[in-house]
C-alpha positions as CSV (number, residue, x, y, z in Angstrom):
1,M,18.7,79.4,-82.5
2,T,17.2,76.4,-84.1
3,S,17.2,75.8,-87.6
4,P,13.6,76.1,-88.3
5,D,14.1,80.2,-86.8
6,L,17.6,80.3,-89.1
7,P,16.5,84.2,-91.2
8,V,15.6,83.1,-94.9
9,A,18.9,84.8,-95.9
10,A,21.3,82.7,-94.1
11,V,19.8,80.1,-95.5
12,V,19.5,81.2,-99.4
13,A,23.6,81.8,-98.3
14,V,23.5,78.1,-97.7
15,S,22.0,77.3,-100.4
16,A,23.6,79.1,-102.7
17,R,27.1,77.8,-101.5
18,Y,25.9,74.0,-102.8
19,R,24.6,75.5,-106.4
20,R,28.1,77.0,-106.9
21,G,29.3,74.0,-106.1
22,F,27.2,71.2,-107.7
23,A,28.5,74.0,-110.8
24,D,31.7,73.1,-110.1
25,L,31.0,69.2,-110.3
26,L,29.4,69.7,-113.4
27,S,31.8,72.1,-115.6
28,S,34.5,69.0,-114.6
29,L,32.5,66.0,-115.8
30,D,32.8,63.8,-118.7
31,P,30.2,62.3,-120.6
32,A,30.1,58.4,-119.3
33,Q,30.1,60.5,-116.0
34,L,26.7,62.6,-116.8
35,A,25.4,59.3,-118.5
36,T,25.4,57.2,-114.7
37,P,22.7,56.6,-112.6
38,S,22.4,58.5,-109.6
39,L,21.0,57.9,-106.6
40,C,18.1,59.3,-107.2
41,S,15.8,56.0,-109.0
42,G,15.5,56.9,-112.6
43,W,17.8,59.9,-112.8
44,D,21.4,59.9,-114.3
45,V,23.2,62.2,-113.4
46,R,23.1,64.9,-115.8
47,T,18.6,64.7,-115.9
48,V,19.9,65.7,-111.8
49,A,21.1,68.7,-112.9
50,G,17.9,69.7,-114.8
51,H,16.7,69.4,-111.8
52,L,18.2,71.8,-109.6
53,V,18.5,74.3,-113.1
54,S,14.9,73.6,-114.1
55,A,14.1,74.6,-110.6
56,L,15.6,78.0,-111.0
57,T,14.2,78.6,-114.3
58,T,10.9,77.3,-114.1
59,S,8.4,79.9,-112.8
60,V,5.3,78.1,-110.6
61,P,2.8,79.0,-113.4
62,S,4.6,77.5,-116.0
63,F,5.1,74.5,-113.1
64,L,0.7,74.0,-112.2
65,V,0.3,73.8,-116.1
66,Q,2.6,70.8,-116.1
67,V,0.9,69.4,-113.4
68,L,-2.2,69.8,-115.1
69,R,-0.7,68.2,-118.2
70,A,0.6,65.3,-115.7
71,R,-2.7,65.1,-114.7
72,G,-2.2,66.3,-111.4
73,N,1.0,64.1,-110.8
74,L,3.9,65.9,-109.1
75,D,6.3,63.1,-109.9
76,R,5.4,63.5,-113.2
77,A,6.0,66.9,-113.3
78,V,8.9,66.9,-111.7
79,D,10.0,64.3,-114.1
80,R,9.9,66.0,-117.4
81,D,11.0,69.4,-115.8
82,A,14.2,68.1,-115.0
83,R,14.2,65.8,-118.2
84,R,13.5,68.7,-120.5
85,A,16.2,71.0,-118.5
86,A,19.0,67.9,-118.9
87,G,18.3,69.1,-122.1
88,R,20.4,72.0,-122.3
89,P,23.8,72.2,-123.3
90,V,25.7,71.2,-120.1
91,A,28.5,74.9,-120.4
92,G,24.2,76.0,-119.9
93,M,23.0,74.4,-117.0
94,V,26.8,75.1,-115.3
95,A,25.9,78.6,-115.8
96,V,22.2,79.1,-114.7
97,L,23.1,77.6,-112.1
98,R,26.0,79.9,-111.5
99,E,24.7,83.1,-112.3
100,R,21.4,81.7,-110.0
101,A,22.1,81.1,-107.2
102,G,21.5,83.1,-105.1
103,S,17.9,82.7,-105.0
104,S,15.5,83.3,-102.9
105,F,13.0,81.7,-104.9
106,A,10.7,78.3,-102.8
107,P,7.7,75.9,-103.7
108,P,4.8,77.5,-101.4
109,G,4.8,75.5,-98.6
110,I,8.0,74.9,-98.4
111,G,10.3,77.0,-97.7
112,A,14.5,78.2,-97.8
113,R,14.8,74.8,-96.0
114,G,13.7,73.3,-98.8
115,P,16.0,74.4,-102.3
116,M,18.9,74.3,-100.0
117,T,18.1,70.6,-98.5
118,D,17.8,69.5,-102.3
119,A,21.0,70.7,-103.2
120,I,22.9,69.1,-100.3
121,V,20.7,65.8,-101.3
122,H,21.8,65.7,-105.3
123,T,25.0,66.5,-104.7
124,A,25.3,63.1,-102.3
125,D,23.1,61.6,-105.1
126,V,25.5,62.1,-108.4
127,T,29.2,62.3,-106.3
128,V,28.2,59.2,-104.4
129,P,27.9,56.4,-107.6
130,L,30.6,58.4,-109.1
131,G,32.9,57.7,-106.5
132,L,33.5,61.1,-106.0
133,P,34.0,62.7,-102.7
134,F,31.2,65.5,-100.7
135,E,31.7,66.8,-97.4
136,P,29.1,68.8,-96.4
137,D,29.5,70.8,-93.3
138,P,27.8,69.0,-90.8
139,V,26.2,72.8,-89.6
140,D,24.3,72.5,-92.7
141,V,23.7,69.0,-92.8
142,R,21.7,69.4,-88.9
143,I,19.3,71.9,-91.3
144,A,18.5,69.8,-93.8
145,L,18.0,66.8,-91.0
146,D,16.4,69.1,-88.9
147,F,14.2,70.0,-91.7
148,V,12.9,66.4,-93.2
149,V,13.4,64.6,-90.1
150,G,10.9,67.0,-87.9
151,T,8.6,68.0,-90.6
152,V,8.7,65.3,-93.1
153,P,7.9,67.6,-95.9
154,L,6.3,66.6,-99.3
155,G,8.8,65.0,-101.4
156,F,11.3,64.3,-100.0
157,T,9.9,61.5,-97.6
158,T,6.4,60.1,-95.8
159,R,5.5,60.0,-92.8
160,R,5.4,56.0,-93.0
161,R,9.4,55.5,-94.0
162,L,10.1,57.6,-90.9
163,A,7.4,56.1,-88.2
164,G,8.9,54.3,-85.5
165,L,12.4,55.5,-85.9
166,R,14.7,57.4,-84.4
167,F,17.2,58.9,-86.3
168,V,20.7,60.0,-85.1
169,A,23.7,61.7,-86.8
170,D,26.1,62.4,-83.9
171,D,29.4,64.5,-86.5
172,A,26.1,67.1,-86.5
173,G,24.5,67.0,-83.7
174,F,21.3,65.7,-84.2
175,A,18.7,63.1,-82.6
176,R,15.2,63.2,-83.7
177,G,12.2,60.3,-84.0
178,E,11.4,57.5,-81.6
179,G,11.8,54.0,-81.8
180,A,14.5,51.7,-83.1
181,E,17.8,53.9,-83.7
182,V,19.3,54.6,-87.9
183,R,22.4,56.4,-86.9
184,G,25.7,57.0,-88.9
185,R,27.3,60.3,-90.6
186,G,25.0,63.1,-91.6
187,V,24.9,63.3,-94.9
188,D,24.2,59.2,-95.0
189,V,21.5,59.7,-92.1
190,L,20.1,62.5,-94.7
191,L,19.9,60.9,-97.8
192,A,17.9,56.9,-96.3
193,A,15.2,59.7,-94.8
194,C,14.7,60.9,-98.4
195,G,14.7,57.6,-99.8
196,R,18.7,56.4,-101.0
197,P,18.5,52.9,-100.0
198,A,22.0,52.7,-101.6
199,V,24.5,54.2,-98.2
200,L,22.5,51.7,-95.8
201,D,25.3,50.2,-95.6
202,R,27.5,52.9,-93.9
203,L,24.3,53.0,-91.4
204,T,23.9,51.0,-87.5
205,G,21.7,51.0,-85.5
206,D,18.8,47.9,-84.7
207,G,16.3,50.1,-87.1
208,V,18.3,49.8,-90.5
209,A,16.8,47.2,-90.9
210,T,13.4,48.6,-91.1
211,L,14.2,51.6,-92.8
212,G,16.1,49.1,-95.9
213,A,12.2,46.9,-95.7
214,R,10.1,50.3,-96.1
215,L,13.2,51.6,-99.5
216,T,13.0,48.7,-101.3
217,G,10.0,47.1,-100.4
218,R,11.7,43.4,-99.1
């Protein structure tokens, strides 16, 4: 069974596991750690947490209103929503992540693999700069890689970023794309495909330089 054929309930169960894990992580951080810049450009650790919380608390109509207020700029609307949610007490954010971990809501057109991938990527966005361990199950990472590299979903990556590259994650049994190779541990390949240049030095292959130039604009 390929990842697009996985039952929605199975994907939601994976999402729930990572949301609970993020809640545990969040509850353990001190103020300095919460203020640490994450791998997600422009967001500190607390704002990343706010984003994951907002995804569980903001309705589609409410978010559409925010998009309109942002003059149609989706990224700006997401940023505002994340920062608003990040203003909650940490204990409140932890409670939301735990209580709503099993939510099956997914943005229209994205599907259940979107929130699951979001939870994995944003956990790494936090743990990498904090120097904390994060070992997602390679099976889960493969689902996320199939989603990101296979469908090029809006908000996760772009066709220009991935064009002419072959992404390989041996630990996840994943290989997709045609061209110069980008190879490494599955979660690092996933982060790079999602636009995180901080992990490029963990990757090998003759496509890494090309991907790096696209991510940094050099």
